[in-house]
C-alpha positions in Angstrom: -20.9 6.1 -11.6 -17.7 7.6 -9.7 -18.0 9.9 -6.5 -17.1 13.4 -7.3 -17.7 14.8 -3.6 -16.2 13.9 -0.4 -18.5 14.4 2.4 -17.7 14.9 5.9 -16.6 12.0 8.2 -19.7 10.1 9.7 -19.4 10.2 13.4 -22.2 7.9 14.3 -21.5 4.7 16.2 -22.3 2.3 13.4 -20.7 4.4 10.3 -20.1 1.6 8.4 -23.7 0.9 7.7 -25.1 1.4 4.5 -28.9 2.6 3.8 -29.0 0.7 0.6 -27.6 -2.9 0.8 -30.0 -4.1 -1.4 -28.3 -2.4 -4.5 -24.9 -4.3 -3.5 -24.3 -7.7 -4.4 -22.1 -9.6 -1.8 -19.4 -10.1 -1.0 -18.4 -6.6 -1.7 -15.7 -4.4 -0.4 -16.7 -0.8 0.6 -14.8 2.1 0.8 -15.5 5.5 2.7 -14.0 8.6 0.8 -14.4 11.0 3.6 -12.7 8.6 6.0 -9.9 8.0 3.4 -9.4 11.8 3.3 -9.1 12.2 6.8 -6.4 9.6 6.9 -4.5 11.4 4.1 -4.7 14.5 6.6 -3.4 12.9 9.2 -0.4 11.2 7.6 0.3 14.8 6.3 0.2 16.2 9.7 2.7 13.2 11.0 4.9 14.0 8.2 5.3 17.4 8.5 4.0 18.0 5.0 2.9 16.6 1.6 6.8 17.0 0.4 7.8 14.5 2.8 5.6 11.8 1.6 6.0 9.2 -1.1 2.7 7.0 -0.3 2.7 3.3 -1.6 -0.1 2.7 -3.9 0.0 -1.1 -3.2 -2.7 -1.1 -0.5 -5.6 0.5 -2.7 -4.5 0.1 -6.4 -6.9 3.1 -7.4 -6.5 6.2 -9.3 -9.5 7.6 -7.1 -7.2 7.5 -4.0 -4.4 8.6 -5.9 -6.3 11.7 -6.8 -7.5 12.5 -3.3 -3.9 12.3 -2.3 -2.9 14.7 -5.2 -5.8 17.2 -4.2 -4.0 17.5 -0.7 -0.5 18.3 -2.3 1.0 14.9 -2.6 3.2 14.6 -5.7 5.3 11.6 -5.2 4.5 8.0 -5.1 5.9 4.5 -4.8 4.5 1.5 -6.7 5.2 -2.4 -6.6 4.2 -3.2 -10.3 4.4 -1.5 -13.6 0.7 -1.5 -13.8 0.6 0.4 -10.4 3.0 2.8 -12.0 1.0 3.3 -15.1 -2.0 4.0 -13.2 -0.5 6.6 -11.0 1.3 8.1 -14.1 -2.2 8.2 -16.0 -3.5 10.3 -12.8 -0.9 13.1 -13.6 1.6 12.4 -10.9 5.1 14.0 -11.4 7.3 11.6 -9.5 6.9 8.0 -9.6 9.2 5.2 -7.9 8.9 1.3 -9.1 9.8 0.1 -5.6 11.1 -3.4 -7.6 14.2 -4.2 -9.4 13.1 -4.9 -13.1 14.2 -8.1 -14.6 13.6 -9.9 -17.9 10.7 -8.2 -20.1 10.0 -5.8 -17.3 13.4 -3.9 -18.2 11.7 -3.0 -21.6 8.5 -2.2 -19.9 9.9 0.4 -17.5 11.2 2.3 -20.9 8.0 1.8 -22.6 6.4 3.4 -19.4 8.8 6.3 -19.5 8.3 6.8 -23.2 4.6 7.2 -22.7 4.7 9.5 -19.7 7.7 11.2 -20.5 6.8 14.5 -18.5 6.8 12.3 -15.2 10.1 11.4 -13.3 10.1 7.6 -13.1 12.9 5.6 -11.1 13.1 1.9 -10.4 15.4 0.1 -7.9 18.5 -2.0 -8.3 20.5 -4.0 -5.9 23.4 -5.7 -8.1 25.8 -5.1 -10.9 23.8 -7.3 -13.5 20.7 -5.2 -13.3 22.6 -1.8 -13.5 24.5 -3.2 -16.7 21.3 -4.1 -18.4 19.8 -1.1 -17.5 22.4 1.1 -18.8 22.6 -0.8 -22.1 18.7 -0.7 -22.4 18.8 3.1 -21.8 21.6 3.4 -24.5 19.3 1.7 -27.1 16.4 4.0 -26.2 18.6 7.0 -26.0 17.2 8.0 -22.9 18.6 7.8 -19.2 17.0 5.7 -16.4 16.9 6.9 -12.7 17.9 4.5 -10.1 17.5 3.9 -6.4 19.9 1.6 -4.9 18.0 -0.7 -2.9 19.1 -1.3 0.9 18.7 -4.6 2.7 18.2 -3.0 6.1 17.5 -6.4 8.0 14.5 -7.7 6.2 16.5 -10.0 4.0 13.9 -9.7 1.1 15.8 -7.7 -1.3 18.5 -5.1 -1.5 22.2 -4.9 -0.6 23.5 -4.4 2.9 24.7 -1.1 3.6 28.4 -1.5 3.7 31.5 -1.5 1.3 29.7 -3.5 -1.5 26.7 -1.2 -1.3 29.0 2.0 -1.8 31.3 0.2 -4.7 27.7 -0.4 -6.3 26.4 3.1 -5.7 30.0 4.4 -7.2 29.3 2.1 -10.2 25.7 3.5 -10.9 27.0 6.9 -10.5 29.6 6.3 -13.1 27.7 4.4 -15.7 26.5 6.3 -18.7 22.7 6.7 -19.1 21.9 6.3 -15.6 21.2 8.8 -12.7 21.6 7.9 -9.1 18.7 9.1 -7.2 18.9 7.9 -3.9 18.5 5.1 -1.5 15.6 2.9 -1.0 15.3 1.4 2.5 12.1 -0.9 3.6 12.1 -1.9 7.1 9.0 -4.3 7.1 10.7 -6.7 9.4 10.7 -4.1 12.2 6.9 -4.7 13.5 7.0 -4.4 17.5 3.7 -3.1 18.9 5.5 -1.3 21.6 6.4 2.1 19.8 9.5 2.8 22.0 11.0 -0.6 20.8 9.9 -0.1 17.3 11.6 3.4 17.4 14.7 2.0 19.2 15.1 -1.0 16.5 14.2 1.7 13.4 17.1 4.0 14.7 19.9 1.3 15.2 19.0 -0.1 11.7 19.0 3.5 10.1 22.3 4.4 11.5 24.0 2.0 9.0 22.0 3.8 6.1 23.5 7.4 7.4 27.1 5.6 7.3 26.6 4.8 3.8 25.0 8.2 2.7 27.8 9.7 4.1 30.5 7.5 2.2 28.3 8.0 -1.1 28.4 11.7 -0.8 32.2 11.9 -0.5 32.4 10.9 -4.4 28.7 11.8 -5.4 27.7 15.7 -5.6 24.4 15.5 -6.7 21.2 15.4 -4.4 20.6 12.0 -2.8 17.2 11.1 -1.7 16.3 8.3 0.9 12.9 6.8 0.6 12.4 4.9 3.8 10.0 2.8 6.0 6.5 1.5 5.6 3.3 2.2 8.0 4.7 0.8 11.2 7.9 2.8 11.1 6.5 5.9 9.3 6.4 8.0 12.4 9.9 7.5 12.9 11.1 8.1 9.7 9.1 11.2 9.7 11.1 12.5 12.6 14.3 12.2 11.1 13.6 15.2 8.5 16.1 13.5 6.0 14.1 10.9 4.2 10.9 10.7 2.2 8.3 8.4 4.0 6.2 5.8 2.1 3.3 4.3 4.3 0.5 2.7 2.5 -1.8 0.4 4.8 -3.0 3.5 6.9 -5.0 5.0 3.7 -7.5 2.2 4.2 -6.3 1.0 7.7 -7.2 -2.6 8.4 -7.8 -4.5 11.8 -4.3 -6.1 11.7 -2.5 -2.9 11.9 -5.1 -1.1 14.1 -4.9 -3.7 16.7 -1.2 -3.9 16.8 -0.1 -0.1 16.6 -2.1 2.0 19.1 0.4 5.0 18.5 -1.0 5.2 14.9 -4.5 6.8 15.2 -6.0 6.4 11.6 -9.5 5.5 10.6 -10.9 2.1 8.9 -11.9 3.3 5.6 -12.7 -0.3 3.9 -15.3 -2.7 5.0 -16.5 -5.9 3.7 -20.0 -6.4 3.3 -21.3 -10.2 3.2 -24.6 -12.1 3.7 -25.6 -15.3 5.7 -26.3 -17.7 3.0 -27.2 -21.1 5.1 -27.5 -22.0 8.6 -26.1 -25.6 8.3 -26.5 -26.3 12.0 -27.7 -25.3 15.4 -25.3 -22.4 16.2 -23.6 -22.0 12.7 -24.0 -19.7 10.1 -22.3 -19.8 6.8 -21.5 -16.3 5.2 -20.3 -15.8 1.6 -16.8 -14.7 2.4 -14.7 -17.5 1.2 -10.7 -17.2 0.4 -11.6 -15.3 -2.9 -13.1 -12.3 -1.1 -10.9 -11.7 1.9 -7.0 -12.3 2.5 -6.3 -15.7 3.3 -2.8 -15.7 3.7 -2.4 -15.9 7.4 -4.3 -17.9 9.9 -7.7 -16.8 11.3 -9.1 -14.3 12.1 -8.9 -13.0 8.8 -11.9 -10.6 9.5 -13.0 -8.7 12.5 -17.1 -8.8 12.7 -18.7 -5.8 13.3 -22.0 -5.7 15.3 -21.1 -9.3 16.5 -20.1 -9.8 19.9 -19.5 -13.5 20.2 -18.2 -16.0 17.5 -15.5 -18.2 16.3 -14.3 -19.0 13.0 -15.0 -22.8 12.0 -13.8 -23.0 8.6 -13.3 -21.4 5.5 -13.6 -22.4 1.7 -13.1 -20.7 -1.9 -16.8 -19.3 -1.4 -17.8 -19.9 2.1 -16.8 -19.1 5.6 -18.5 -20.9 8.7 -18.8 -19.2 11.8 -20.1 -20.4 15.2 -22.1 -17.9 17.7 -24.8 -17.9 20.1 -26.2 -15.0 18.1 -26.7 -17.3 15.1 -30.4 -18.1 16.1 -31.0 -14.1 15.7 -29.7 -14.3 12.2 -31.5 -15.3 9.1 -30.5 -16.6 5.6 -29.9 -13.3 3.5 -28.8 -11.2 6.6 -26.4 -8.4 6.0 -23.2 -8.4 8.0 -19.9 -6.3 8.1 -16.5 -6.8 8.8 -13.0 -5.3 8.8 -10.0 -7.6 7.2 -7.1 -8.0 9.1 -5.0 -7.4 5.9 -6.4 -5.0 3.5 -3.9 -5.0 0.7 -4.4 -8.4 -0.7 -8.1 -8.1 0.1 -8.2 -5.1 -2.5 -6.6 -7.3 -4.8 -9.7 -9.4 -5.0 -12.1 -7.1 -6.2 -12.2 -5.5 -9.6 -14.4 -2.8 -8.2 -15.1 -1.4 -4.7 -18.2 0.3 -3.6 -17.9 4.0 -2.6 -20.0 5.0 0.4 -21.1 8.6 1.1 -23.6 9.8 3.9 -24.2 6.0 4.5 -24.9 5.3 1.0 -23.3 3.5 -2.1 -23.2 6.2 -4.5 -20.9 4.6 -6.9 -18.1 2.2 -8.0 -14.3 2.7 -8.1 -12.4 0.4 -10.4 -9.3 -1.4 -8.8 -7.4 -0.3 -11.9 -4.0 -1.7 -10.9 -5.0 -5.1 -9.9 -4.0 -6.3 -13.3 -0.4 -7.1 -14.1 -0.7 -5.1 -17.3 -2.9 -2.2 -18.3 -1.4 -0.9 -21.8 2.3 -1.4 -21.2 
């Protein structure tokens, strides 16, 4: 059953607790539609309007969250996988960017996606001549055109081409290739994550000056509109102030404890909570809960979850299906008791669940499928 109505944001202190935990197997990930919608409204307010946004769907991977954004006027989305792009296209979104350079069989898959959802504007990234040539040749065979964003390495050194002379030459090549349209630049600055907003803004401004210079060069030989898709969640408010780029935050839709404890300038609501249970009390002061590596993002050191309603606890160990905590509150807990926690990293935590439980008015009322967690839906 899917939730069709979004109710007002609960204001009670223990907003995360549900009245029907006996109907929810653990471990489980709970999502709160009213809080998600409030985060969307705050995101739109910071951006200055829905047309300034191209939110990333990698955080949630759910069509229900896409539809909540579309209901509030957002029509452009950014994806990390072809499955995510297919999910967004199935929702009826009009403009979809695969923020990844397709290689191997994914080149034919992106054209299959374009063919199936021909009414949507579907784009992808490129950062080298080899990919540009392959995409141009594939587009010729398919008798269609591919829309490309030049992927810019703005200092993160993960993907992209540095914003200099070679980038301008590659942009000129793309602009002159048959069956290709240069859409603009993609600039992800995930390396800028300083907690102090003023320092974060200073670093973002400095890095973006190189992008502005490159844009000026490209516009001398390319007269068509040139879009810039920039930033992630930490630099979102900075790019929103530029008024020349589409912003692409993602994490803020569900919000996690890693970001909320790091960025005090970003005022968003936690909208995803882990429900877990005590499964054993192996020794005095210890409890074992059913929150193993397979239930919460485990790519970073502890703490991996912020326990709610517990004031004093330490992480002892974690395995595939177990997590052991030491706490003076252990004696008050019994096997089977329900506990709640906010993950430190929500994106890979969502990816561990086929379904999440949607909470309305303090009660689980249905399930949302994490549709794009698979690498392939139909294409």
